[in-house]
C-alpha positions in Angstrom: -15.7 6.9 -20.6 -12.7 8.8 -19.4 -9.5 6.9 -18.4 -5.9 7.5 -17.7 -3.6 5.6 -20.1 0.2 5.0 -20.1 1.6 6.0 -23.5 5.0 6.4 -25.2 4.6 10.2 -25.6 6.9 12.8 -23.9 4.3 13.0 -21.1 3.5 9.3 -20.6 0.1 9.9 -19.0 -2.9 10.7 -21.1 -6.5 11.2 -20.2 -8.5 9.6 -23.0 -12.0 8.6 -24.1 -12.2 4.9 -24.4 -15.1 2.4 -24.7 -16.8 1.2 -21.5 -15.6 -2.3 -20.8 -17.7 -5.3 -21.7 -18.9 -7.8 -19.2 -18.0 -11.5 -19.1 -20.3 -14.1 -17.5 -18.6 -14.0 -14.0 -17.7 -10.3 -14.0 -19.2 -7.1 -12.6 -19.2 -3.5 -13.9 -18.2 -1.0 -11.1 -18.8 2.7 -11.5 -15.9 4.2 -9.6 -16.5 6.9 -7.0 -12.9 7.5 -6.0 -9.4 6.1 -6.7 -6.0 6.5 -5.1 -2.4 6.5 -6.3 0.4 4.2 -5.3 4.2 4.5 -5.8 3.8 1.8 -8.4 1.8 4.2 -10.7 4.5 6.8 -10.6 7.3 4.2 -11.3 5.3 3.1 -14.4 5.0 6.8 -15.5 8.8 7.1 -15.1 9.5 3.9 -17.1 11.0 2.3 -14.0 8.7 -0.7 -13.9 9.2 -4.0 -15.8 7.1 -4.9 -18.9 5.3 -1.7 -19.4 2.4 -2.1 -21.8 1.4 1.1 -23.5 -2.3 1.7 -23.8 -3.1 0.2 -20.3 -5.3 2.0 -17.9 -3.3 2.6 -14.7 -4.5 2.4 -11.1 -4.8 -0.4 -8.5 -6.9 1.3 -5.8 -10.6 2.1 -6.1 -14.0 2.0 -4.6 -17.4 2.3 -6.3 -20.9 1.0 -6.9 -21.8 -2.2 -8.8 -23.8 -1.0 -11.8 -24.2 -4.2 -13.9 -23.4 -7.9 -13.5 -22.6 -10.8 -15.9 -24.9 -13.7 -16.7 -23.5 -15.9 -14.0 -23.5 -13.3 -11.2 -26.4 -12.7 -8.8 -28.4 -9.5 -9.5 -28.3 -8.9 -5.7 -24.8 -7.4 -6.2 -26.3 -4.5 -8.2 -26.0 -1.2 -6.3 -23.6 -2.7 -3.7 -20.9 -0.3 -2.4 -17.6 -2.1 -2.9 -13.8 -1.9 -2.8 -11.6 -3.8 -5.3 -9.0 -6.4 -4.5 -6.1 -5.5 -6.8 -4.6 -9.0 -6.8 -4.5 -10.8 -10.1 -3.6 -14.5 -10.1 -2.0 -14.8 -6.7 -2.3 -18.6 -7.0 -2.9 -21.5 -4.6 0.1 -21.0 -2.4 -0.7 -18.5 0.2 2.9 -18.2 1.2 4.1 -16.7 -2.1 2.6 -15.4 -5.3 2.5 -17.5 -8.5 4.7 -16.9 -11.5 1.9 -15.2 -13.5 0.9 -12.9 -10.6 0.3 -9.3 -11.4 -1.3 -6.2 -9.9 -4.4 -4.5 -11.3 -3.5 -1.5 -13.4 -1.2 -3.0 -16.1 -1.3 -5.4 -17.8 -5.0 -5.6 -16.8 -6.8 -2.3 -17.1 -7.0 -0.6 -13.7 -9.0 1.8 -11.7 -8.1 5.2 -13.2 -11.3 5.2 -15.2 -14.9 6.0 -14.7 -15.7 2.3 -14.9 -13.9 -1.0 -14.4 -14.8 -4.6 -15.0 -13.5 -7.2 -12.6 -14.4 -10.8 -11.6 -17.0 -10.9 -8.9 -14.5 -12.5 -6.5 -12.4 -9.3 -6.6 -15.0 -7.4 -4.6 -15.3 -6.7 -0.9 -18.1 -4.7 0.8 -17.0 -1.1 1.5 -16.6 -0.7 5.3 -19.5 1.5 6.4 -17.4 3.7 8.6 -15.3 4.8 5.6 -16.0 7.6 3.2 -15.5 7.0 -0.5 -12.2 8.7 -0.4 -11.0 6.6 2.6 -12.3 3.4 1.0 -10.5 4.1 -2.3 -7.2 4.6 -0.3 -7.3 1.2 1.3 -6.7 -1.8 -1.0 -3.0 -2.0 -2.1 -1.4 -0.1 0.8 -3.6 -1.7 3.4 -3.0 -5.2 2.1 0.8 -4.7 1.8 1.0 -3.4 5.3 -1.2 -6.1 6.8 0.9 -8.9 5.4 4.2 -7.3 6.5 3.0 -6.6 10.0 1.0 -9.8 10.8 2.1 -12.6 8.4 5.8 -11.9 8.5 6.3 -9.5 11.4 4.0 -11.4 13.9 3.4 -8.2 15.7 1.6 -8.5 19.0 0.2 -6.0 21.5 3.0 -4.5 23.6 5.7 -5.2 21.0 8.0 -2.4 19.9 7.7 -1.7 16.2 9.6 0.8 14.1 7.9 2.1 10.9 10.4 3.7 8.5 9.6 6.4 6.0 6.3 7.0 7.6 4.9 9.5 5.0 4.2 6.8 2.4 0.9 5.0 1.9 1.9 1.5 3.0 3.9 2.9 6.0 0.9 4.9 7.1 -1.2 1.8 7.2 1.5 -0.1 9.0 1.4 2.8 11.6 -2.4 2.7 11.9 -2.6 -1.1 12.2 0.2 -1.3 14.8 -1.6 1.4 16.9 -4.9 -0.5 16.5 -3.6 -3.6 18.3 -1.8 -1.7 21.1 1.8 -2.0 19.9 4.4 0.5 21.0 4.9 2.4 17.7 8.0 4.5 16.7 8.5 6.1 13.3 11.3 7.5 11.1 11.0 10.1 8.4 13.3 12.6 6.6 10.8 15.4 7.6 10.4 16.5 11.2 6.8 17.6 10.6 5.8 14.1 9.6 7.4 12.7 12.7 5.5 15.3 14.8 2.2 14.3 13.1 2.7 10.7 14.0 3.6 11.5 17.6 0.4 13.6 17.8 -1.5 10.6 16.5 -0.2 8.1 19.1 3.4 7.2 18.2 5.7 6.7 21.3 8.5 8.5 19.5 10.0 9.4 16.1 13.4 10.0 14.5 14.8 11.9 11.5 16.8 9.3 9.5 18.9 12.1 8.0 20.5 12.5 11.4 23.7 10.4 11.5 23.1 8.8 14.9 19.3 8.5 14.8 19.4 4.8 15.5 21.2 5.4 18.8 18.4 7.7 19.9 15.9 5.1 18.8 17.6 2.4 20.8 17.7 4.6 23.9 14.1 5.6 23.6 12.6 2.1 22.9 15.0 -0.4 24.5 15.2 -2.1 21.1 12.6 -3.3 18.5 10.8 -6.6 18.0 9.7 -5.6 14.5 10.9 -3.1 11.9 8.8 -2.4 8.8 10.8 -0.9 5.9 10.4 0.1 2.3 13.8 1.4 1.4 16.5 -1.2 2.0 20.0 0.1 1.3 22.7 0.6 4.0 20.1 1.6 6.7 19.4 -2.2 7.0 22.5 -2.3 9.2 21.2 0.4 11.4 18.1 -1.6 12.0 20.1 -4.7 12.8 21.9 -2.8 15.6 18.7 -1.8 17.3 16.8 -5.1 17.1 15.9 -7.2 20.2 17.0 -10.8 20.1 14.9 -12.8 17.6 13.7 -9.5 16.1 12.1 -9.3 12.6 13.0 -6.8 9.9 10.4 -6.9 7.1 10.9 -5.0 3.9 8.4 -4.5 1.1 10.6 -2.4 -1.2 14.2 -1.5 -1.9 14.2 2.1 -3.2 17.6 2.6 -1.7 18.9 -0.5 -3.4 21.1 -3.3 -1.9 23.3 -2.7 1.2 27.0 -2.4 0.4 27.5 -4.9 3.2 25.3 -6.8 5.7 26.1 -7.3 9.3 25.6 -11.0 9.2 27.6 -11.6 12.4 25.2 -9.6 14.5 22.2 -11.1 12.6 23.1 -14.7 13.4 24.2 -14.1 16.9 21.0 -12.3 17.8 18.8 -14.6 15.8 17.5 -11.7 13.6 15.3 -12.3 10.6 15.5 -10.2 7.4 12.3 -10.9 5.5 11.0 -9.7 2.1 7.3 -9.2 1.6 4.8 -8.2 -1.2 1.2 -7.1 -1.3 -0.6 -10.2 0.1 -2.9 -13.0 -0.8 -6.7 -13.0 -1.3 -7.3 -14.5 2.2 -5.2 -11.7 3.7 -7.2 -9.1 1.8 -10.4 -10.4 3.4 -8.7 -10.4 6.8 -7.4 -6.9 6.3 -10.8 -5.5 5.4 -12.3 -7.2 8.5 -9.5 -5.8 10.6 -10.3 -2.2 9.3 -14.0 -2.7 10.1 -13.4 -4.2 13.6 -11.0 -1.5 14.6 -12.7 1.3 12.6 -9.4 2.3 11.1 -9.5 5.5 9.0 -6.8 5.8 6.3 -4.7 9.0 6.3 -5.6 11.1 3.3 -3.1 13.7 2.1 -5.3 15.4 -0.6 -8.3 14.9 -2.8 -8.8 16.3 -6.3 -11.0 15.7 -9.4 -10.1 13.2 -12.1 -9.3 15.9 -14.7 -6.5 17.0 -12.3 -5.1 13.5 -11.7 -1.7 14.1 -13.3 -0.9 16.7 -10.7 -1.3 14.0 -8.1 1.5 12.1 -9.8 3.6 15.2 -9.7 3.0 15.5 -5.9 4.0 11.8 -5.5 7.2 12.4 -7.4 8.0 15.3 -5.1 7.6 13.0 -2.2 6.1 15.6 0.2 2.7 13.9 0.8 1.6 12.5 4.1 -0.9 9.8 3.4 -2.8 8.8 0.3 -3.4 10.9 -2.8 -7.1 10.4 -3.8 -8.9 11.3 -7.0 -12.7 11.5 -7.4 -15.2 11.2 -10.3 
């Protein structure tokens, strides 16, 4: 079968022919219909991810059809349309992942292949209202956003929420989920056209974070924020602190801009503000996220779709950072 491997060559990505994976007793073989990229995949390509293991099949997002099942799995699963939970060994503590936690797509072989073998408990039924491309886009970004918004952010209908860097996959899901429950959604981006797209889709307002005083405009437009969902960190954390309502929650799931040079702790403690880190989410939250998407008929935002033989160009697009929504690849 065809698969995308991470290698130690000058171009670290290599489409290769490898053996179809063998089934264990509690596993299923899924023929993938579509897969989607995450920022994690590009970081691995660039050597900016810990413990890179060459020869691994990349990819955390995918949707497909169960083709075969192991000896301990019911035959009734055959031909089911499924999406794959990319969690590996979250552990028993739902509040935080275990020490041996990882994400599908290195070290365990991931979804960027024609077939994948996973434990039967990694499957969820594909929501009927989603196309294959939309279903493939859902797992990692949807779960990360769901945990940030609801587990840590405690977002409620009518709350003011700011989604930063709204062009990325997780931020797009945070945007969609917040709209779905009736929150007042505002966004930031470094591209005016992305802000405009979100306003056209239901955002109350948007701001270009490249403008020096963007946070003053955000404060004036919103009256302050109950929740901020952020992926970048860095010095802009202090801008968020300035525009939070009392007892507001800043939830960040990444730190691409690094650590703030200083942190306005005085304003934080006086206004009872929480700064909370977050990761992808536990297995129970994955089930809740899929149910939420079904109930609200959420449709993921797709930037582009291309065939598997052209998958490396999708990585190039992600590196350029101009996409709006998920980059999807089909078989």
